[in-house]
C-alpha positions as CSV (number, residue, x, y, z in Angstrom):
1,X,-50.0,24.7,5.6
2,X,-48.8,28.1,6.0
3,X,-49.7,28.0,9.1
4,X,-47.8,24.7,9.5
5,X,-44.6,26.3,8.1
6,X,-45.0,29.5,10.3
7,X,-45.1,27.3,13.2
8,X,-41.8,24.8,11.9
9,X,-40.0,28.2,10.8
10,X,-40.5,29.2,14.5
11,X,-38.8,26.8,16.2
12,X,-36.4,26.3,13.7
13,X,-35.1,29.9,14.5
14,X,-35.7,29.2,18.5
15,X,-33.8,26.1,18.3
16,X,-31.0,26.5,15.8
17,X,-29.3,29.6,15.1
18,X,-28.1,28.9,11.4
19,X,-24.8,31.7,12.0
20,X,-23.4,30.2,14.5
21,X,-23.6,26.7,15.0
22,X,-23.2,25.9,11.1
23,X,-21.2,23.0,11.3
24,X,-21.4,21.9,7.6
25,X,-17.5,21.2,6.4
26,X,-16.5,23.0,3.1
27,X,-15.6,20.6,0.1
28,X,-12.7,23.6,-1.2
29,X,-9.1,23.3,0.2
30,X,-8.2,26.2,1.3
31,X,-5.7,28.0,-1.0
32,X,-3.5,28.2,2.1
33,X,-3.1,24.5,2.5
34,X,-1.0,22.7,0.5
35,X,-2.0,19.2,-1.0
36,X,-0.9,16.3,0.6
37,X,0.6,15.2,-2.6
38,X,3.0,18.1,-2.5
39,X,4.6,16.7,0.3
40,X,5.7,13.7,-0.8
41,X,8.5,12.7,-3.3
42,X,11.2,15.3,-2.2
43,X,14.3,15.4,-2.1
44,X,16.2,17.3,1.1
45,X,17.5,20.6,0.3
46,X,21.2,21.4,1.1
47,X,19.2,24.5,3.3
48,X,19.0,23.2,7.1
49,X,16.0,25.9,7.6
50,X,13.9,24.1,4.6
51,X,14.1,21.1,5.8
52,X,13.3,22.0,9.1
53,X,10.0,23.7,7.9
54,X,9.3,20.6,6.0
55,X,9.6,18.8,8.8
56,X,7.5,20.6,10.8
57,X,5.2,21.0,7.9
58,X,4.9,17.1,7.4
59,X,5.4,15.4,11.0
60,X,2.8,18.0,12.1
61,X,5.5,18.8,15.1
62,X,3.4,21.6,16.6
63,X,0.6,19.2,17.6
64,X,2.2,15.5,17.7
65,X,3.8,15.4,21.1
66,X,6.0,12.4,20.6
67,X,7.9,13.8,17.3
68,X,11.1,15.3,19.0
69,X,13.2,17.8,16.7
70,X,16.5,18.4,18.8
71,X,18.5,21.2,17.1
72,X,21.9,22.2,18.0
73,X,25.2,23.4,16.8
74,X,27.6,20.8,15.0
75,X,31.5,21.4,15.6
76,X,34.0,20.1,13.3
77,X,37.5,20.9,12.6
78,X,37.1,24.1,14.1
79,X,34.6,24.8,11.8
80,X,30.0,24.8,13.0
81,X,27.4,24.1,11.1
82,X,23.6,24.4,12.2
83,X,22.4,20.4,12.2
84,X,19.1,18.9,13.8
85,X,18.1,15.8,15.1
86,X,14.4,13.8,14.0
87,X,13.2,11.0,16.3
88,X,10.1,9.9,17.5
89,X,10.0,9.4,21.5
90,X,10.0,6.0,22.8
91,X,10.9,4.3,19.6
92,X,14.9,5.2,20.1
93,X,17.3,4.3,22.6
94,X,18.2,7.6,24.5
95,X,21.3,6.5,26.2
96,X,22.5,5.5,22.3
97,X,21.2,9.0,21.1
98,X,23.1,11.0,24.1
99,X,26.3,9.0,24.4
100,X,27.1,8.2,21.0
101,X,24.9,11.0,18.5
102,X,25.0,14.4,20.4
103,X,28.4,13.7,22.5
104,X,30.3,13.0,19.2
105,X,28.6,15.6,17.0
106,X,28.4,18.4,19.9
107,X,31.7,18.2,22.1
108,X,35.2,20.1,21.1
109,X,37.3,17.1,21.5
110,X,41.0,17.6,20.5
111,X,40.4,16.8,16.9
112,X,36.8,19.0,16.7
113,X,39.4,21.6,18.0
114,X,42.1,21.4,14.7
115,X,42.1,23.8,12.2
116,X,43.8,22.2,9.6
117,X,41.5,21.5,6.9
118,X,43.6,18.0,5.8
119,X,43.5,15.0,6.8
120,X,46.5,12.6,6.9
121,X,47.2,9.3,6.9
122,X,50.4,7.7,7.1
123,X,51.8,4.1,5.8
124,X,54.6,2.4,6.4
125,X,55.8,-0.1,3.3
126,X,59.6,-1.3,3.2
127,X,61.2,1.4,6.0
128,X,59.5,4.1,3.7
129,X,56.3,5.9,5.1
130,X,54.2,7.4,3.0
131,X,51.9,10.1,3.7
132,X,48.8,10.7,2.0
133,X,46.6,14.2,2.9
134,X,43.0,14.0,2.1
135,X,40.9,17.4,1.8
136,X,38.5,17.8,4.5
137,X,35.3,17.0,3.8
138,X,32.6,17.5,5.8
139,X,30.3,14.4,4.3
140,X,32.8,12.2,5.3
141,X,34.6,13.7,8.8
142,X,30.9,12.8,10.1
143,X,30.0,9.6,8.3
144,X,33.9,8.2,9.2
145,X,35.3,10.4,12.3
146,X,31.6,11.3,14.2
147,X,29.1,9.0,13.8
148,X,30.6,5.5,15.9
149,X,27.0,3.7,15.1
150,X,27.3,0.3,13.6
151,X,24.5,1.4,10.8
152,X,24.2,4.5,9.3
153,X,22.6,5.3,5.9
154,X,22.8,8.4,3.3
155,X,19.1,8.8,2.3
156,X,18.5,12.1,-0.6
157,X,14.5,11.3,0.2
158,X,11.7,12.7,2.3
159,X,10.0,9.5,1.9
160,X,12.7,7.2,2.8
161,X,14.1,8.9,5.6
162,X,10.0,9.1,6.7
163,X,9.8,5.4,6.5
164,X,13.1,4.6,8.6
165,X,12.0,7.2,11.5
166,X,8.9,5.7,11.5
167,X,10.2,2.2,12.3
168,X,12.4,3.4,14.8
169,X,15.7,5.7,13.0
170,X,16.9,8.8,13.9
171,X,17.4,11.1,11.0
172,X,20.6,13.9,10.9
173,X,20.2,16.7,9.4
174,X,23.4,19.3,8.7
175,X,23.5,22.8,6.6
176,X,24.8,22.6,3.5
177,X,24.1,18.7,2.6
178,X,21.4,17.8,0.5
179,X,20.9,14.2,2.2
180,X,20.6,13.0,5.5
181,X,22.0,10.6,7.8
182,X,19.6,7.7,9.0
183,X,21.3,6.3,12.0
184,X,19.9,3.1,14.2
185,X,18.8,3.3,17.5
186,X,15.9,1.6,17.2
187,X,14.3,0.8,21.2
188,X,10.9,0.1,22.1
189,X,8.6,-2.0,24.2
190,X,8.3,-5.3,23.0
191,X,7.0,-9.3,23.2
192,X,9.9,-11.3,24.3
193,X,10.1,-15.2,22.5
194,X,7.9,-17.5,24.4
195,X,6.0,-21.1,24.1
196,X,3.5,-20.9,21.1
197,X,0.4,-20.6,22.4
198,X,-1.8,-22.3,19.9
199,X,0.4,-25.0,18.2
200,X,2.1,-26.2,21.5
201,X,4.9,-28.1,21.3
202,X,5.0,-31.4,22.8
203,X,9.1,-32.4,22.2
204,X,9.6,-30.0,19.4
205,X,11.1,-26.2,19.9
206,X,9.6,-24.0,22.3
207,X,10.1,-20.7,20.3
208,X,7.4,-18.8,18.6
209,X,7.6,-16.0,16.4
210,X,6.6,-12.4,18.1
211,X,5.4,-9.1,16.6
212,X,8.5,-7.7,15.6
213,X,9.7,-9.0,12.2
214,X,14.1,-8.5,13.0
215,X,13.3,-10.9,15.7
216,X,11.5,-12.9,14.0
217,X,14.3,-13.3,10.8
218,X,16.7,-13.7,13.7
219,X,15.5,-16.7,15.1
220,X,15.3,-18.2,11.4
221,X,19.0,-17.6,10.8
222,X,19.6,-19.2,14.3
223,X,18.5,-22.3,13.1
224,X,19.3,-22.5,9.5
225,X,22.6,-22.1,9.7
226,X,23.2,-21.6,5.9
227,X,24.6,-18.7,3.6
228,X,22.1,-19.4,1.1
229,X,19.4,-18.4,3.1
230,X,18.0,-14.8,1.5
231,X,15.7,-12.6,3.6
232,X,14.1,-10.1,1.6
233,X,12.4,-6.9,2.9
234,X,8.7,-5.4,0.6
235,X,7.7,-2.2,2.1
236,X,3.6,-2.7,1.8
237,X,1.0,0.3,1.8
238,X,0.6,3.6,1.1
239,X,-0.6,5.2,4.1
240,X,1.1,2.6,6.8
241,X,4.0,1.7,5.0
242,X,5.1,-1.8,6.6
243,X,8.2,-4.1,6.2
244,X,7.4,-7.2,4.7
245,X,9.8,-10.7,4.4
246,X,10.4,-13.3,1.8
247,X,12.5,-15.6,3.2
248,X,13.6,-18.8,0.8
249,X,17.3,-20.6,0.2
250,X,18.1,-19.7,-2.7
251,X,19.7,-22.8,-3.9
252,X,17.4,-25.0,-3.3
253,X,13.7,-23.1,-3.5
254,X,12.4,-22.8,-7.2
255,X,13.4,-19.7,-8.8
256,X,9.8,-19.1,-10.8
257,X,7.8,-19.9,-7.1
258,X,10.3,-16.8,-5.6
259,X,9.5,-14.6,-8.9
260,X,5.6,-15.5,-8.6
261,X,5.6,-14.3,-4.6
262,X,7.7,-10.8,-4.9
263,X,5.0,-10.3,-8.1
264,X,2.3,-10.5,-5.9
265,X,3.6,-8.7,-2.7
266,X,4.7,-6.0,-4.9
267,X,2.0,-5.3,-7.0
268,X,-0.4,-4.9,-4.1
269,X,-2.3,-1.5,-4.5
270,X,-3.5,-0.3,-0.7
271,X,-3.1,2.1,1.5
272,X,-2.8,-0.4,4.9
273,X,-3.0,-4.3,5.7
274,X,-2.2,-4.6,9.0
275,X,-1.7,-8.5,9.8
276,X,-0.3,-11.5,7.7
277,X,-3.9,-12.5,8.0
278,X,-5.1,-9.9,6.0
279,X,-2.5,-10.0,3.5
280,X,-2.6,-13.5,2.4
281,X,-6.0,-13.1,1.5
282,X,-4.6,-10.0,-0.8
283,X,-2.3,-13.3,-2.6
284,X,-3.5,-16.1,-2.4
285,X,-5.2,-17.5,-5.7
286,X,-8.6,-18.0,-5.1
287,X,-9.9,-15.1,-2.8
288,X,-13.4,-16.3,-2.8
289,X,-12.7,-19.8,-1.3
290,X,-12.9,-20.7,1.9
291,X,-10.4,-23.0,2.3
292,X,-7.1,-21.8,3.5
293,X,-4.4,-22.0,0.9
294,X,-1.6,-20.8,2.7
295,X,-0.1,-22.4,5.8
296,X,0.2,-20.0,9.0
297,X,2.1,-21.2,11.7
298,X,3.5,-19.5,14.9
299,X,6.2,-21.8,15.3
300,X,9.6,-21.5,14.5
301,X,10.9,-25.1,13.9
302,X,8.2,-25.7,11.7
303,X,8.5,-22.6,9.5
304,X,12.4,-23.1,9.1
305,X,11.3,-26.9,8.2
306,X,9.4,-26.3,5.5
307,X,12.1,-23.1,4.3
308,X,14.5,-26.7,3.8
309,X,12.1,-28.2,1.8
310,X,12.0,-25.6,-0.5
311,X,8.9,-23.6,0.4
312,X,8.8,-19.9,0.5
313,X,8.4,-18.2,4.3
314,X,6.5,-14.7,4.4
315,X,7.1,-12.7,7.5
316,X,5.2,-9.2,8.3
317,X,5.7,-6.5,10.8
318,X,3.4,-6.9,13.3
319,X,1.7,-10.4,13.5
320,X,3.5,-13.4,15.3
321,X,2.0,-15.7,12.6
322,X,4.2,-16.7,9.6
323,X,2.3,-17.7,5.6
324,X,4.5,-20.9,4.5
325,X,3.7,-21.1,0.6
326,X,2.8,-23.0,-1.6
327,X,0.8,-25.7,0.4
328,X,-1.6,-28.9,-0.3
329,X,-5.0,-29.8,1.3
330,X,-3.2,-32.6,3.7
331,X,-0.6,-30.2,4.9
332,X,-3.4,-28.6,7.2
333,X,-4.0,-32.2,8.4
334,X,-0.4,-32.8,9.0
335,X,1.0,-31.3,13.2
336,X,3.9,-29.7,13.6
337,X,5.2,-32.1,16.0
338,X,4.4,-35.5,13.4
339,X,8.3,-35.3,12.7
340,X,9.3,-35.2,16.0
341,X,7.9,-38.6,16.9
342,X,8.2,-42.5,15.7
343,X,6.9,-42.5,12.1
344,X,4.4,-45.7,13.6
345,X,3.0,-43.3,16.4
346,X,2.9,-40.0,13.5
347,X,0.6,-42.6,11.2
348,X,-1.8,-43.8,13.7
349,X,-2.2,-39.9,14.7
350,X,-3.0,-38.8,11.0
351,X,-5.1,-42.2,10.5
352,X,-7.2,-40.6,13.4
353,X,-7.0,-37.0,12.1
354,X,-9.1,-37.9,9.0
355,X,-11.7,-40.4,10.4
356,X,-12.1,-37.0,12.5
357,X,-11.9,-34.8,9.6
358,X,-15.0,-37.0,7.7
359,X,-16.6,-36.9,11.2
360,X,-17.0,-33.7,11.9
361,X,-17.6,-33.3,8.1
362,X,-20.2,-34.7,8.1
363,X,-21.7,-36.9,10.7
364,X,-25.2,-34.1,11.5
365,X,-25.5,-34.8,7.0
366,X,-25.9,-38.6,7.5
367,X,-27.8,-38.8,10.8
368,X,-30.0,-37.1,9.2
369,X,-30.2,-38.8,5.6
370,X,-30.3,-42.2,7.9
371,X,-33.5,-40.8,10.6
372,X,-34.9,-39.3,7.4
373,X,-35.3,-41.4,3.9
374,X,-33.0,-44.4,5.0
375,X,-34.3,-46.4,8.0
376,X,-33.6,-50.0,6.9
377,X,-30.3,-49.2,7.8
378,X,-30.4,-48.7,11.2
379,X,-30.5,-51.7,13.7
380,X,-34.1,-52.7,15.1
381,X,-33.6,-52.0,18.7
382,X,-31.5,-48.6,18.0
383,X,-34.4,-47.7,15.8
384,X,-36.8,-48.1,18.0
385,X,-35.0,-46.5,21.4
386,X,-34.1,-43.3,18.3
387,X,-38.2,-43.4,18.0
388,X,-38.7,-43.1,21.1
389,X,-37.0,-40.7,22.2
390,X,-37.9,-38.4,19.6
391,X,-41.6,-39.6,20.6
392,X,-42.2,-36.1,22.8
393,X,-39.8,-33.9,20.9
394,X,-42.1,-31.4,19.5
395,X,-39.4,-30.4,15.8
396,X,-38.5,-31.5,12.7
397,X,-35.4,-33.1,12.8
398,X,-33.8,-31.1,10.6
399,X,-35.3,-28.2,13.1
400,X,-34.1,-29.8,16.0
401,X,-30.2,-30.4,14.2
402,X,-29.5,-27.1,13.0
403,X,-31.1,-25.6,16.8
404,X,-27.9,-28.1,18.0
405,X,-25.2,-27.2,16.0
406,X,-26.3,-23.2,15.9
407,X,-26.2,-23.9,20.2
408,X,-22.6,-25.2,19.6
409,X,-21.4,-23.1,17.6
410,X,-22.3,-19.7,20.1
411,X,-21.0,-21.8,22.7
412,X,-17.9,-22.3,21.5
413,X,-17.8,-18.6,20.3
414,X,-18.7,-17.4,24.0
415,X,-15.6,-19.8,25.0
416,X,-13.2,-17.9,22.6
417,X,-14.7,-14.1,23.8
418,X,-14.6,-14.1,27.2
419,X,-11.9,-13.4,29.8
420,X,-10.0,-16.8,30.2
421,X,-10.9,-17.5,33.6
422,X,-14.8,-17.5,32.5
423,X,-14.2,-19.5,29.3
424,X,-14.0,-23.3,30.9
425,X,-17.2,-21.8,33.0
426,X,-19.3,-21.0,29.8
427,X,-18.2,-24.0,28.3
428,X,-19.5,-26.6,31.3
429,X,-22.6,-24.7,31.5
430,X,-23.3,-24.1,28.1
431,X,-22.3,-28.3,27.2
432,X,-24.1,-29.5,30.1
433,X,-26.8,-27.6,32.1
434,X,-28.0,-26.2,29.0
435,X,-27.7,-30.1,27.3
436,X,-28.9,-31.7,29.9
437,X,-32.0,-29.2,30.4
438,X,-33.2,-29.5,26.6
439,X,-33.3,-33.6,27.2
440,X,-35.5,-32.8,30.4
441,X,-37.2,-30.4,28.7
442,X,-38.3,-32.5,25.4
443,X,-36.4,-30.0,23.7
444,X,-33.9,-32.5,21.9
445,X,-33.4,-36.2,22.0
446,X,-30.4,-37.6,23.5
447,X,-29.1,-39.5,20.8
448,X,-28.6,-35.6,19.0
449,X,-27.1,-34.9,22.4
450,X,-24.4,-37.6,21.8
451,X,-24.1,-36.7,17.3
452,X,-23.3,-33.3,18.3
453,X,-20.9,-33.8,20.9
454,X,-18.9,-36.2,18.8
455,X,-19.1,-34.1,15.5
456,X,-17.6,-31.6,18.4
457,X,-15.1,-33.3,19.8
458,X,-13.8,-34.3,15.8
459,X,-13.3,-31.0,15.2
460,X,-11.3,-30.0,17.8
461,X,-8.4,-32.7,16.3
462,X,-8.1,-30.4,13.3
463,X,-5.0,-29.4,13.3
464,X,-5.6,-26.2,11.0
465,X,-7.9,-23.2,12.5
466,X,-8.3,-22.3,9.5
467,X,-9.1,-25.8,7.9
468,X,-11.8,-25.9,10.8
469,X,-13.5,-22.8,10.1
470,X,-13.8,-23.8,6.5
471,X,-15.5,-27.6,7.7
472,X,-17.7,-25.9,10.0
473,X,-19.2,-24.0,7.1
474,X,-19.7,-26.6,4.8
475,X,-20.6,-28.9,7.2
476,X,-24.3,-27.2,6.7
477,X,-24.3,-28.0,3.8
478,X,-23.7,-31.3,4.2
479,X,-27.2,-31.0,6.5
480,X,-29.5,-29.7,3.9
481,X,-28.2,-31.8,1.2
482,X,-28.4,-34.9,3.6
483,X,-32.1,-33.4,4.6
484,X,-33.2,-33.3,1.1
485,X,-32.1,-35.9,-0.9
486,X,-30.3,-38.5,1.5
487,X,-27.4,-40.4,0.8
488,X,-27.6,-38.9,-3.2
489,X,-27.7,-35.6,-1.4
490,X,-24.3,-36.5,0.5
491,X,-22.9,-37.8,-2.7
492,X,-23.8,-34.8,-4.5
493,X,-22.4,-32.4,-2.0
494,X,-18.8,-34.7,-1.8
495,X,-18.3,-34.4,-5.9
496,X,-19.3,-30.8,-5.3
497,X,-16.7,-30.4,-3.0
498,X,-14.1,-32.7,-4.6
499,X,-14.4,-30.4,-7.7
500,X,-14.0,-27.5,-5.8
501,X,-10.6,-29.3,-4.2
502,X,-9.5,-29.5,-7.9
503,X,-10.0,-27.0,-9.5
504,X,-7.8,-24.9,-6.0
505,X,-3.8,-23.9,-6.9
506,X,-1.8,-22.5,-4.0
507,X,1.2,-20.5,-6.0
508,X,1.0,-22.8,-8.9
509,X,0.4,-25.9,-7.0
510,X,-2.6,-28.0,-7.2
511,X,-4.8,-28.2,-4.2
512,X,-4.3,-31.9,-3.8
513,X,-0.7,-32.8,-5.0
514,X,0.6,-35.0,-5.3
515,X,-2.6,-37.2,-5.5
516,X,-4.4,-35.4,-8.5
517,X,-2.9,-34.9,-10.8
518,X,-1.1,-38.5,-9.7
519,X,2.9,-37.6,-9.6
520,X,5.1,-39.5,-8.0
521,X,3.9,-40.2,-4.7
522,X,6.8,-42.2,-3.6
523,X,8.4,-38.7,-2.4
524,X,5.5,-37.4,-0.9
525,X,2.6,-38.8,0.5
526,X,0.0,-38.4,3.9
527,X,1.5,-40.6,5.5
528,X,5.0,-40.6,7.2
529,X,8.1,-42.7,5.7
530,X,10.6,-43.9,8.4
531,X,12.9,-40.5,8.5
532,X,16.0,-43.0,6.9
533,X,13.6,-43.1,3.7
534,X,12.6,-39.5,3.9
535,X,15.5,-39.1,0.8
536,X,13.6,-36.7,-1.5
537,X,12.0,-33.5,-1.4
538,X,8.1,-33.2,-2.5
539,X,8.0,-33.7,-6.5
540,X,5.1,-30.9,-6.7
541,X,7.6,-28.2,-5.4
542,X,10.4,-28.5,-8.7
543,X,13.2,-27.4,-6.3
544,X,16.6,-26.9,-7.4
545,X,17.9,-29.9,-4.8
546,X,15.4,-32.3,-5.5
547,X,17.4,-35.5,-3.2
548,X,17.6,-34.5,0.5
549,X,19.8,-37.6,1.9
550,X,21.4,-40.3,0.0
551,X,19.8,-43.8,0.2
552,X,22.3,-44.6,2.6
553,X,22.1,-42.1,5.0
554,X,23.0,-44.7,8.1
555,X,26.6,-45.3,6.9
556,X,27.4,-46.2,10.8
557,X,25.4,-49.6,9.9
558,X,27.6,-50.5,7.1
559,X,29.6,-53.0,7.9
């Protein structure tokens, strides 16, 4: 043992020099380091030197290349004040800053050269000239005379100022003033409004939401011409303070629903949330459930339509998808273009979607149940064909189904992840070449290829991507139930599934409304009524204005 220790110490001394290669980090904070908490919750100081030192420390301006601090001398009524601008390069409009911020503040024009410390205003009333003399105040003079911007605010907290600067504004600090001027001169590269990609429009609007929050709110404002449309901002996150907008129509939306939405958003104690999908998981009633409880959309017309119904829209900065709440299960089987077609054609498509829903959910499980336990239900000729096609397959039927299901899921995932020009190629190679090769090699039966293909095609008819994910997960459970107990297992699975659906709520609204619990289904059914008969809003929304239109809406037909 001593010899082994001596050899080990020899090589350690030869390779590792503990004095020069000690990379362990101390857990103690050096005394000269200021804790992060001391850099927060501070008010702006009257001394510009202290403010400049604080900003340099908080923004790490010595190592941050895009943090810009522009120091200059401000001229006002013959007096000079030390000042500096704080902004982030790439988020501001440099032309606006030069022409409408720095130039009025720095140049000595006629009004600034005057040493008169008074501001005189004249008004003529009944041929009598009234002169008002106002004592010169540097704050009012800068705010009212030297900053020709449409959006200028006064902020006294460094936290509020940092949030504004991080979003693209410019901050003006002036000596002897204990607050800063927040100047809106944002201009940064962003994606322009384009057509929706995941929700293609046939006859509806071609405008889709983008990643910029203010652009999205402007789209909604342009579509809904109503002064009661309210758009409130809430900041979410501690490390990444991101803006979130709650949109609702004040005289239509239920007040309790609005209050509950604000309560959930204001009580999120997280460091950061980067997308509306993450936000959805934080505020849904049942976070463990794979069923979606908020409807996501990238189409502005769909969001505005739900707003007018009395629902609430949540827009998150940086995400091109809006969250709609509350929703029911049947909302996920609706397409945004349903309202743009004649109600008879729309109802036909709705029935097809329901059929596709049950096919993609139950077909593989029913195939297993019938071929294993209930062969008497199969016509004799078809049964002989199935037995003959499986005669050379060496695997049990349950393993065969699982292999094909997993293969189809792999092909679908590969088609999504590869570059776009290769996506169709992967689908063709996977579906045709591998499927034909598997049948020729007697790995799977031809009838199973047809079953899996019909299941996959039906899954593409589900309009909502989140619901499609839930169905794909549940399908494996029904495969297991069908292989173990046949129709009895399928029935047990459907009973459990229905119990789960009945127990869910979306912001207080039962998930299967208006059918469970049964309410006034005349106002809200899955099948669409003619547009002239859509007189009431959904009963489960409890909106302030339940009536949308009168029974006689087409008065031009009256004689």
